[in-house]
C-alpha positions as CSV (number, residue, x, y, z in Angstrom):
1,M,-27.9,-7.3,-38.7
2,I,-29.7,-4.0,-37.8
3,E,-29.6,-5.1,-34.0
4,R,-25.5,-5.9,-34.3
5,C,-24.8,-2.6,-36.0
6,G,-26.7,-0.8,-33.2
7,I,-24.6,-2.5,-30.4
8,G,-21.5,-1.6,-32.6
9,L,-22.4,2.0,-32.8
10,A,-23.2,2.0,-29.0
11,A,-19.7,0.5,-28.4
12,T,-17.8,3.0,-30.7
13,F,-19.8,5.9,-28.7
14,C,-18.7,4.7,-25.4
15,A,-15.0,4.4,-26.7
16,L,-15.1,8.0,-28.0
17,L,-16.4,9.1,-24.6
18,T,-13.9,7.3,-22.4
19,S,-10.9,8.3,-24.5
20,G,-11.7,12.0,-24.2
21,C,-12.4,11.7,-20.2
22,Y,-10.7,14.2,-18.0
23,S,-10.9,15.3,-14.5
24,V,-12.5,18.7,-13.9
25,G,-11.7,20.9,-10.9
26,P,-8.2,21.9,-9.4
27,D,-5.1,19.4,-9.4
28,F,-3.4,19.2,-6.0
29,T,0.2,20.5,-5.9
30,P,2.1,19.7,-2.5
31,P,2.7,23.1,-0.8
32,D,5.6,24.5,0.3
33,P,6.2,24.2,4.0
34,L,8.2,27.4,4.0
35,L,10.8,25.9,6.5
36,P,14.4,27.4,6.7
37,R,16.9,25.4,4.8
38,A,19.6,26.1,7.3
39,S,21.7,23.3,9.2
40,F,20.0,24.1,12.6
41,F,17.1,25.5,14.0
42,G,18.1,29.1,14.7
43,R,20.7,28.0,16.6
44,A,24.7,28.5,16.3
45,Q,26.9,25.4,15.3
46,P,28.0,23.2,18.0
47,Q,30.1,24.6,20.8
48,S,34.0,24.7,20.4
49,A,36.4,21.9,21.5
50,E,37.5,24.0,24.6
51,E,33.5,24.4,25.8
52,R,33.1,20.8,25.2
53,A,36.2,19.7,27.3
54,A,34.7,22.1,30.1
55,A,31.5,20.0,30.1
56,P,32.3,16.5,28.5
57,E,29.1,14.9,29.6
58,R,26.9,17.5,27.8
59,A,25.2,16.3,24.6
60,Y,25.9,18.3,21.3
61,F,23.9,18.4,18.0
62,E,24.6,17.2,14.7
63,S,22.8,17.9,11.6
64,A,22.5,14.4,10.2
65,P,19.6,12.5,11.3
66,G,19.9,9.4,13.6
67,E,18.6,5.9,13.8
68,A,14.9,5.5,13.5
69,A,14.7,3.9,16.6
70,W,15.8,6.8,18.7
71,W,15.1,5.1,22.1
72,K,18.1,2.8,21.5
73,T,20.3,5.7,21.8
74,F,20.0,5.9,25.7
75,R,21.6,2.3,25.9
76,D,18.9,1.0,28.3
77,P,18.0,-2.5,27.4
78,T,14.6,-2.5,29.7
79,L,13.7,0.8,27.8
80,T,14.4,-0.9,24.4
81,S,12.5,-3.9,25.4
82,L,9.4,-1.7,26.4
83,A,9.4,0.4,23.4
84,G,9.6,-2.5,21.1
85,R,6.1,-3.7,22.5
86,V,4.3,-0.4,22.0
87,A,3.4,-1.0,18.3
88,D,1.7,-4.1,18.8
89,A,-0.1,-3.1,22.1
90,N,-1.0,0.2,22.6
91,L,-4.9,0.7,22.1
92,D,-4.6,3.9,20.8
93,V,-2.4,2.6,18.0
94,L,-4.5,-0.5,17.4
95,T,-7.5,1.8,17.1
96,A,-5.7,3.9,14.5
97,T,-4.8,0.7,12.6
98,V,-8.5,-0.5,12.4
99,R,-9.1,3.1,11.3
100,L,-6.7,2.7,8.3
101,G,-8.4,-0.5,7.5
102,E,-11.9,1.5,7.5
103,S,-10.3,4.1,5.1
104,R,-8.8,1.4,2.8
105,A,-12.3,-0.4,2.6
106,Q,-14.0,3.0,2.2
107,R,-11.6,3.3,-1.1
108,G,-12.8,0.2,-2.3
109,V,-16.5,1.2,-2.0
110,T,-15.6,4.6,-3.8
111,A,-13.7,2.8,-6.7
112,S,-16.4,0.5,-7.5
113,A,-18.6,3.3,-8.9
114,A,-16.1,3.4,-11.7
115,L,-17.1,0.0,-13.0
116,P,-20.3,-1.4,-14.5
117,S,-22.8,-2.9,-12.1
118,V,-24.6,-6.1,-13.0
119,N,-27.7,-7.6,-11.1
120,G,-29.3,-11.0,-11.8
121,N,-33.2,-11.7,-11.0
122,A,-35.5,-14.2,-11.3
123,S,-39.5,-14.2,-10.5
124,Y,-42.6,-15.8,-10.6
125,Q,-46.1,-14.2,-10.6
126,R,-49.6,-15.7,-10.7
127,E,-52.0,-12.8,-12.1
128,L,-55.9,-12.6,-12.4
129,Y,-57.4,-9.7,-14.1
130,S,-60.4,-8.1,-12.6
131,K,-63.5,-8.5,-14.7
132,N,-64.6,-5.0,-13.5
133,G,-61.3,-3.4,-14.3
134,I,-59.9,-2.5,-17.7
135,L,-61.3,-5.9,-19.3
136,S,-64.8,-4.6,-18.8
137,L,-64.2,-2.2,-21.7
138,A,-64.0,-5.1,-24.1
139,G,-67.4,-6.3,-23.2
140,P,-69.2,-8.5,-20.4
141,N,-68.6,-11.8,-22.0
142,L,-64.7,-11.7,-21.9
143,N,-63.3,-14.0,-19.8
144,V,-59.4,-14.2,-19.2
145,P,-58.3,-16.9,-17.0
146,P,-55.4,-16.7,-14.5
147,I,-52.0,-16.7,-16.0
148,S,-48.6,-17.4,-14.8
149,V,-45.4,-15.3,-15.7
150,W,-41.8,-16.8,-15.5
151,Q,-39.0,-14.5,-15.8
152,T,-35.2,-14.5,-15.4
153,G,-32.3,-12.5,-16.6
154,F,-30.0,-10.0,-15.6
155,D,-29.6,-6.0,-16.0
156,A,-26.5,-3.9,-16.2
157,S,-25.7,-0.1,-15.9
158,W,-22.5,1.8,-16.0
159,E,-22.0,5.7,-15.8
160,L,-19.0,6.7,-17.8
161,D,-16.8,8.8,-15.8
162,I,-16.4,11.5,-18.5
163,W,-15.8,14.4,-16.2
164,G,-13.8,12.8,-13.6
165,H,-16.3,12.6,-10.8
166,V,-15.3,9.2,-9.6
167,R,-11.7,9.6,-10.2
168,R,-11.6,12.5,-8.1
169,Q,-13.5,10.5,-5.3
170,V,-11.1,7.9,-5.5
171,E,-8.2,10.4,-5.4
172,S,-9.9,11.9,-2.2
173,A,-10.1,8.3,-0.7
174,D,-6.6,7.6,-1.5
175,A,-5.4,10.8,0.2
176,Q,-7.8,9.8,3.3
177,I,-5.9,6.5,3.1
178,E,-2.4,8.4,3.5
179,A,-3.8,10.6,6.1
180,S,-5.1,7.7,8.1
181,E,-1.6,6.0,7.7
182,Y,0.4,9.1,9.1
183,Q,-2.0,9.7,11.7
184,R,-1.4,6.1,13.2
185,R,2.2,6.9,12.8
186,D,1.5,10.1,14.8
187,L,0.1,8.1,17.6
188,L,2.9,5.5,17.6
189,V,5.4,8.5,18.0
190,T,3.3,10.2,20.8
191,A,2.8,6.8,22.5
192,L,6.7,5.8,22.4
193,A,7.6,9.4,23.6
194,E,4.9,9.1,26.5
195,L,6.4,5.5,27.5
196,A,10.1,6.8,27.5
197,R,9.1,10.0,29.4
198,D,7.2,7.7,32.1
199,Y,10.3,5.4,32.0
200,V,13.0,8.1,32.8
201,D,10.5,9.5,35.4
202,L,10.4,6.2,36.9
203,R,14.1,5.8,37.1
204,G,14.3,9.6,38.4
205,A,12.0,8.8,41.1
206,Q,14.0,5.6,42.0
207,A,17.3,7.8,42.1
208,Q,15.7,10.4,44.4
209,I,14.6,7.4,46.8
210,A,18.3,6.1,46.8
211,I,19.4,9.7,47.5
212,V,16.7,10.1,50.4
213,N,17.9,6.7,52.0
214,D,21.6,8.0,51.7
215,N,20.7,11.1,53.3
216,L,18.7,9.4,55.8
217,K,21.5,7.3,56.8
218,S,23.8,10.2,57.1
219,A,21.1,12.0,59.4
220,S,20.8,9.0,61.6
221,E,24.5,9.0,62.1
222,I,24.6,12.6,63.1
223,L,21.6,11.9,65.5
224,E,23.6,9.3,67.0
225,L,26.5,11.3,67.4
226,T,24.6,14.1,69.0
227,R,23.0,11.6,71.5
228,T,26.8,10.5,72.5
229,R,27.9,14.0,72.5
230,A,24.7,14.8,74.9
231,A,25.3,11.8,77.1
232,K,28.9,13.3,77.6
233,G,27.5,16.8,78.5
234,L,29.1,18.3,75.5
235,T,25.8,19.3,73.9
236,S,22.3,20.1,74.9
237,G,19.3,18.0,74.3
238,L,18.2,20.8,71.7
239,D,20.8,19.4,69.5
240,V,19.3,16.0,69.7
241,E,15.8,17.1,69.0
242,N,16.8,19.1,65.9
243,A,18.9,16.0,64.8
244,A,15.8,13.7,65.4
245,A,13.4,16.3,63.6
246,L,15.9,16.3,60.5
247,V,15.7,12.3,60.3
248,E,12.0,12.5,60.2
249,S,11.7,15.3,57.7
250,I,13.9,13.3,55.6
251,R,12.0,10.1,56.0
252,A,8.9,12.0,55.2
253,E,10.2,12.6,51.6
254,L,9.7,8.6,50.9
255,P,6.2,7.9,50.6
256,S,5.5,10.6,47.8
257,L,8.5,9.3,45.9
258,E,7.4,5.7,46.3
259,N,4.0,6.7,45.1
260,Q,5.2,8.4,42.3
261,V,7.0,4.9,41.3
262,E,3.9,3.2,41.5
263,V,2.1,5.9,39.3
264,D,4.7,5.8,36.7
265,I,4.5,1.8,36.6
266,N,0.9,1.9,36.1
267,A,1.4,4.7,33.3
268,I,3.8,2.5,31.5
269,S,1.3,-0.4,32.0
270,L,-1.6,1.5,30.5
271,I,0.5,2.3,27.3
272,L,1.2,-1.3,26.9
273,D,-2.4,-2.5,27.6
274,E,-1.6,-3.9,30.9
275,G,-3.4,-3.8,34.1
276,P,-2.2,-1.9,37.1
277,G,1.0,-3.2,38.6
278,A,1.4,-5.9,35.8
279,L,4.8,-4.4,35.2
280,K,6.2,-4.1,39.0
281,S,8.4,-7.4,38.7
282,E,9.8,-6.0,35.7
283,L,10.3,-2.2,36.7
284,T,10.3,-2.2,40.6
285,R,14.2,-2.8,40.7
286,A,16.0,0.3,40.6
287,K,18.2,1.4,37.6
288,P,20.0,4.5,36.6
289,I,18.4,7.6,34.8
290,P,18.9,6.7,31.2
291,P,22.0,8.9,30.0
292,T,21.7,11.2,27.2
293,P,23.7,10.3,24.0
294,P,27.2,12.3,23.2
295,R,25.3,13.6,20.3
296,A,21.6,14.5,19.4
297,P,20.8,14.6,15.7
298,L,18.7,17.3,14.4
299,G,18.6,17.1,10.9
300,V,18.0,19.8,8.2
301,P,14.8,22.0,9.0
302,S,13.5,21.7,5.4
303,E,13.4,17.9,6.1
304,L,11.0,18.2,9.0
305,A,7.9,18.4,6.8
306,R,8.9,14.9,5.8
307,R,9.7,13.5,9.1
308,R,6.8,14.8,11.0
309,P,3.7,12.4,10.6
310,D,1.1,15.3,11.6
311,I,2.4,17.5,8.8
312,R,2.2,14.6,6.4
313,A,-1.2,13.8,7.6
314,A,-2.2,17.6,7.2
315,E,-0.9,17.7,3.7
316,A,-2.7,14.5,2.6
317,Q,-6.0,15.9,4.2
318,L,-5.6,19.2,2.2
319,H,-5.0,16.6,-0.9
320,A,-8.3,15.1,0.0
321,A,-9.9,18.4,0.3
322,T,-8.6,19.5,-2.9
323,A,-10.0,16.4,-4.7
324,D,-13.2,17.0,-3.0
325,V,-13.6,20.4,-4.8
326,G,-13.1,18.5,-8.1
327,V,-16.3,16.2,-7.3
328,A,-18.1,19.1,-6.5
329,V,-17.2,20.8,-10.0
330,A,-17.8,17.5,-11.9
331,D,-21.6,17.4,-10.5
332,F,-22.2,20.5,-12.8
333,Y,-21.7,18.5,-16.0
334,P,-24.0,15.9,-17.5
335,S,-23.8,12.2,-16.6
336,V,-24.1,9.6,-19.3
337,K,-25.1,6.2,-18.3
338,L,-25.0,2.8,-20.5
339,N,-28.0,0.8,-19.5
340,G,-28.9,-3.0,-20.5
341,N,-31.4,-5.6,-19.8
342,I,-31.7,-9.3,-21.1
343,E,-34.4,-11.3,-19.8
344,L,-36.2,-14.7,-20.7
345,N,-40.0,-14.3,-20.5
346,A,-42.8,-17.0,-20.7
347,L,-46.3,-17.7,-19.4
348,D,-45.0,-21.3,-19.0
349,L,-42.1,-22.9,-17.4
350,K,-41.2,-25.3,-20.1
351,N,-41.0,-22.6,-22.5
352,L,-38.8,-20.2,-20.7
353,W,-35.6,-21.8,-21.9
354,K,-36.4,-21.3,-25.4
355,G,-34.9,-18.9,-27.6
356,S,-38.1,-17.2,-28.5
357,S,-38.6,-16.2,-24.9
358,L,-35.6,-13.8,-25.1
359,Q,-36.1,-10.1,-24.7
360,Y,-33.7,-7.2,-24.1
361,Q,-33.4,-3.3,-23.8
362,F,-30.1,-1.4,-24.3
363,G,-29.1,2.2,-24.9
364,P,-27.5,5.1,-23.2
365,S,-29.1,7.8,-21.0
366,V,-27.9,11.3,-20.3
367,E,-28.9,13.3,-17.1
368,L,-28.3,17.1,-17.0
369,P,-28.6,19.1,-13.7
370,I,-31.0,21.9,-14.5
371,F,-32.4,23.2,-11.4
372,E,-31.3,22.0,-7.9
373,G,-32.4,24.8,-5.6
374,G,-28.8,26.1,-5.4
375,R,-27.5,22.7,-4.0
376,L,-24.7,22.2,-6.2
377,K,-23.4,25.9,-5.9
378,S,-23.6,25.5,-2.4
379,T,-21.7,22.1,-2.1
380,L,-18.9,23.7,-4.2
381,D,-18.8,26.6,-1.8
382,L,-18.6,24.1,1.1
383,R,-15.9,22.2,-0.4
384,A,-13.9,25.3,-1.5
385,N,-14.0,26.4,2.1
386,Q,-13.1,23.2,3.4
387,Q,-10.0,23.3,1.1
388,Q,-9.0,26.7,2.5
389,E,-9.5,25.4,6.1
390,A,-7.2,22.6,5.4
391,A,-4.6,24.5,4.0
392,I,-4.6,26.9,7.0
393,N,-4.6,23.6,9.2
394,Y,-1.5,22.7,7.0
395,H,0.2,25.9,7.7
396,K,-0.7,26.0,11.4
397,T,0.8,22.3,11.7
398,V,4.0,23.3,10.2
399,L,4.4,26.5,12.2
400,Q,3.6,24.4,15.4
401,A,6.3,21.9,14.6
402,W,8.8,24.3,14.2
403,H,8.0,26.0,17.5
404,D,8.0,22.6,19.0
405,V,11.5,21.9,17.8
406,V,12.9,25.3,18.7
407,N,11.3,25.1,22.2
408,A,12.5,21.6,22.8
409,L,16.0,22.5,21.5
410,N,16.3,25.4,24.0
411,A,14.9,23.5,26.9
412,F,17.3,20.6,26.1
413,S,20.3,23.1,26.0
414,S,19.6,25.1,29.0
415,E,18.7,22.0,31.2
416,Q,22.0,20.5,30.3
417,R,23.5,23.8,31.8
418,R,21.6,23.8,34.6
419,R,22.6,20.2,35.2
420,D,26.4,21.0,34.8
421,S,25.8,23.9,37.8
422,L,24.2,21.7,40.2
423,K,26.8,18.9,39.7
424,A,29.4,21.5,40.9
425,A,26.8,22.4,43.8
426,V,26.4,18.8,45.1
427,E,30.4,18.5,45.4
428,H,30.3,21.7,47.1
429,S,27.7,20.7,49.3
430,R,29.0,17.4,50.1
431,E,32.6,18.6,51.1
432,A,30.9,21.4,53.4
433,L,28.9,18.8,55.3
434,S,32.0,16.8,55.7
435,L,33.8,19.9,57.1
436,S,30.9,20.9,59.3
437,R,30.7,17.4,60.9
438,V,34.5,17.5,61.5
439,R,34.2,21.0,63.0
440,Y,31.1,19.8,65.2
441,T,32.9,16.7,66.5
442,N,35.7,19.0,67.5
443,G,33.6,21.3,69.3
444,V,34.6,24.3,66.9
445,A,31.2,24.7,65.1
446,D,27.6,24.5,66.4
447,F,25.0,21.9,65.4
448,I,23.2,24.3,63.1
449,T,25.8,24.5,60.7
450,V,25.6,20.5,60.6
451,L,21.9,20.8,60.0
452,D,22.1,23.4,57.4
453,A,24.7,21.4,55.6
454,Q,22.7,18.3,55.6
455,R,19.7,20.1,54.3
456,T,21.5,22.1,51.5
457,L,23.2,18.7,50.2
458,L,20.2,17.0,50.3
459,A,18.2,19.9,48.4
460,S,21.3,20.0,46.0
461,Q,21.3,16.1,45.0
462,Q,17.5,16.1,44.7
463,Q,17.7,19.0,42.3
464,L,20.6,17.1,40.5
465,A,18.3,14.1,40.1
466,Q,15.4,16.1,38.9
467,S,17.7,18.1,36.4
468,T,19.3,14.7,35.0
469,T,15.6,13.4,34.7
470,S,14.8,16.5,32.9
471,V,17.5,16.5,30.4
472,S,16.7,13.2,29.5
473,T,13.0,13.8,29.1
474,D,13.6,17.2,27.2
475,L,15.8,14.9,24.6
476,I,12.8,12.6,24.2
477,Q,10.5,15.7,23.7
478,L,13.2,16.8,21.1
479,Y,13.0,13.4,19.3
480,K,9.1,13.8,19.3
481,A,9.3,17.3,17.9
482,L,11.7,16.1,15.2
483,G,8.9,13.5,14.2
484,G,10.1,10.5,16.5
485,G,12.5,8.9,14.2
486,W,13.0,8.7,10.2
487,E,11.6,5.2,9.7
488,Q,9.8,4.7,6.3
489,T,7.8,1.9,7.2
490,F,5.4,0.8,9.9
491,P,6.0,-2.3,11.9
492,N,2.4,-3.5,11.9
493,E,-0.2,-4.1,9.0
494,P,-3.7,-3.5,9.5
495,P,-5.7,-6.9,10.8
496,Q,-7.7,-8.8,8.7
497,P,-11.5,-7.5,8.9
498,V,-13.8,-9.9,10.6
499,A,-15.7,-10.4,7.4
500,A,-12.7,-11.7,5.8
501,A,-11.6,-13.9,8.6
502,L,-15.0,-15.5,8.7
503,S,-14.8,-16.0,5.0
504,L,-18.1,-14.1,4.5
505,E,-16.8,-12.7,1.0
């Protein structure tokens, strides 16, 4: 009866303690990213209808966010196919997926401290006491034979989380999981943007190869024309040599461009975990540079903190650092444990399972830190400084994101204007070459005029191809700066741990 009353009082004591539990230390409050709430990132509203009519191919901006799979706005099936493989194939993303699994496993380890621990035990010992030891005090005639000790049972221990020490640790672990999730998403955004840039660069290099081949054909025709005129005595051998030099200088452009094609194909292969040249059959055939969509979504600046995974990851890291401060504060408070032990103990195996062999211990214990040599205070100072560091990192991440968007937006807008001018320059250069060839054929103009016109056309066409490539890559950079999409779910789930796969648990 007395024993039952003691157990009941201990249970009541436990209930009273757990009902009054609370978490010490600061509670996390999501920080204000301090982003503007205007519709556009420091820019005027879209241009007027007259300006749009003057440059119909230019992309304009809208405040509504677009589809999550932003690469589909380029309307390029090959790019869409390649982008669809990144999440499953990219090694950086797969590494981040494993790290996410590590964070979740670590959370399980941390959370286990909130539950009682129970351990079973069993032992057998054969003991012989020394006659020259403590038995010698009883006299020289005392003789104790060897004995056997059989023992089995279990012990339990449970630390009551009165001050929230474990709860703050679990809160920090949950925040670390969230940070890992957004770090994985950030790596996916980076990999998708890099793949799209490499793909656009590839199409740009192929477009320049086509331009060089067209100019090489034109220059070869001019060379044949000068040879014909020289054979008739209408021009000198100097014009023939200049025309031949032009042909060779244009042909010299091809090797570097062909090498760039190989480099871009290999870069895409690396992103998709393929060996060098593995995607040659898929990408060698030239296709146009992916055009930009007529409208580029920007969204509201204040929503940037929700869309950018690096900002979300920095916020989660700040949350984890704040929870760690609570863990350090809880270390200053006393810890209360409930300990228990139940055993069967006998000197003979046949008596081990009898009720008379039962013995047990049960009771609470309290541990209060009195002197730790400054360890607890230094740990609290460390966690507080780490929290400040995480807050500064969050602010810097938001500010960097804002700069990224504005810089990408300016680059995209200015490159579109440059492309408009280069298109006009190409048309003028093409007409100038046509007129100069006619005038040269008719003997009105000298050959230098034709050479200059051919070189000018080639340069203008190459610059236009480069600018067209830059417009698309600048838009890709803008999409990346905006968060790389607005998807709320991730396409992959972490792979099953090896231990689970082998049924080790």
